[in-house]
Structure formats: structure tokens, C-alpha cells
C-alpha positions as CSV (number, residue, x, y, z in Angstrom):
1,D,-0.1,0.0,-0.1
2,I,2.0,2.9,-1.4
3,S,-0.5,5.5,0.0
4,H,0.4,4.2,3.6
5,N,2.2,6.1,5.9
6,A,4.8,3.6,6.9
7,F,5.2,2.3,3.5
8,E,8.9,2.4,4.0
9,E,8.6,0.1,7.1
10,H,6.5,-2.5,4.8
11,I,9.2,-2.5,2.5
12,T,11.8,-3.2,5.1
13,V,9.5,-6.1,6.7
14,V,9.3,-7.9,3.3
15,K,12.8,-7.6,2.6
16,E,13.5,-9.1,6.2
17,T,11.0,-11.7,5.4
18,L,12.8,-12.7,2.2
19,A,16.0,-12.8,3.9
20,E,14.9,-15.2,6.6
21,M,13.4,-17.3,3.6
22,G,16.8,-17.4,2.2
23,V,16.1,-15.9,-1.3
24,V,17.3,-12.3,-1.1
25,D,19.2,-13.1,-4.1
26,K,16.4,-13.7,-6.6
27,P,15.0,-10.9,-8.4
28,I,12.2,-9.0,-6.7
29,I,9.1,-7.6,-8.2
30,Y,7.8,-4.8,-6.1
31,V,4.3,-4.1,-6.6
32,F,3.0,-0.9,-5.1
33,N,-1.0,-0.7,-4.8
34,K,-3.2,2.3,-4.2
35,I,-1.6,4.7,-6.3
36,D,-5.0,6.3,-7.0
37,K,-4.7,7.2,-3.1
38,L,-1.6,9.5,-3.7
39,P,-1.8,13.1,-4.1
40,K,-2.2,14.2,-7.9
41,D,1.5,15.8,-7.7
42,E,3.1,12.7,-5.9
43,S,3.9,9.8,-7.6
44,R,6.8,8.5,-5.2
45,Y,8.5,6.5,-8.3
46,E,11.7,8.3,-8.1
47,Y,11.9,7.9,-4.4
48,L,11.5,4.2,-4.7
49,Q,14.0,3.6,-7.2
50,Q,16.4,3.5,-4.0
51,Y,15.1,0.4,-3.2
52,L,15.6,-1.5,-6.3
53,R,18.7,-3.6,-7.3
54,P,19.4,-4.0,-11.0
55,Q,17.6,-7.3,-11.3
56,D,14.6,-5.7,-9.6
57,E,11.8,-4.1,-11.1
58,M,9.0,-1.9,-9.8
59,V,5.0,-1.8,-10.8
60,M,2.8,0.9,-9.4
61,I,-0.6,-0.1,-9.7
62,S,-4.3,0.6,-8.6
63,A,-6.3,-2.6,-8.1
64,L,-9.4,-0.5,-7.7
65,K,-9.2,1.5,-10.8
66,K,-7.7,-1.2,-12.9
67,Q,-4.8,1.2,-13.6
68,H,-1.5,-0.7,-14.9
69,L,-2.7,-4.0,-14.4
70,D,-1.6,-4.9,-18.1
71,T,1.9,-3.6,-17.1
72,L,2.0,-6.2,-14.1
73,R,0.7,-8.7,-16.4
74,D,3.5,-8.1,-18.8
75,V,6.2,-8.1,-16.1
76,L,5.3,-11.3,-14.5
77,Y,4.8,-12.9,-18.1
78,E,8.2,-11.9,-19.0
79,K,9.9,-13.0,-15.7
80,V,8.3,-16.1,-16.2
81,K,8.9,-16.9,-19.8
82,A,12.8,-16.2,-18.9
83,Q,12.6,-18.7,-16.3
84,H,11.0,-21.1,-18.4
85,L,13.4,-20.6,-21.2
86,K,16.4,-21.1,-19.0
87,I,15.0,-24.7,-18.2
88,F,13.5,-25.6,-21.7
89,P,15.9,-23.7,-24.0
90,N,14.6,-24.6,-27.3
91,F,10.9,-24.4,-26.3
92,L,10.3,-21.4,-28.8
93,N,12.8,-22.6,-31.6
94,P,10.2,-24.5,-34.2
95,D,13.5,-26.2,-35.6
96,T,14.3,-27.9,-32.5
97,Y,11.3,-28.4,-30.0
98,K,8.5,-30.6,-31.4
99,Y,5.2,-30.7,-30.0
100,Y,3.1,-33.9,-29.3
101,E,1.0,-34.6,-32.1
């Protein structure tokens, strides 16, 4: 909830939880909801950049107003696709991958 006064504390708690799980080395997709509750002149986007590492991504959405959900879907799709191609590198190459008929 990006509109919450303690959003920075929320980020810290999530990072601590990921550390406890031993997955801090994995890419993180930060999804900040409730952008519709922010003042019109405040996006917090630039400020939030400090929390990102090069392998991380950030998407700011409003689930209520359905804003930027397509961006979130695209980011998730690309991350899953990239991981899938690491496991099955020839999957999208029709010359090397044959579908069952």
C-alpha cells in the first residue's frame, strides 16, 4: 500500500522476510498498490528507485481503478518466460522443439 504512511517500514519487513526465507539473491518485483490514493502531484516513483537492485523491477498499480494491471501482467509474463527458457531453452525454436501430435 504505497499510500500508507509507513510504506517504507512495509518494504523493510518484506525484505527481512525474504532474507529469512533465504531468497534475497532472487530478482524482486515490487508491486505498489493504491496509487489512486496518492496526491495528484506525488508519484513516489523516483523515491522508490533507491530500493531496487539492477535485477529488480517495480510496478505501481491501482487494483481498485484497474490502473497498470496490464503492465504488471506483462512483467510477470516476461519473468516466467525467461525462467522457462532457462529450463527449456529450445521451447520457442520450432526447428528444435517438436510438439506432441
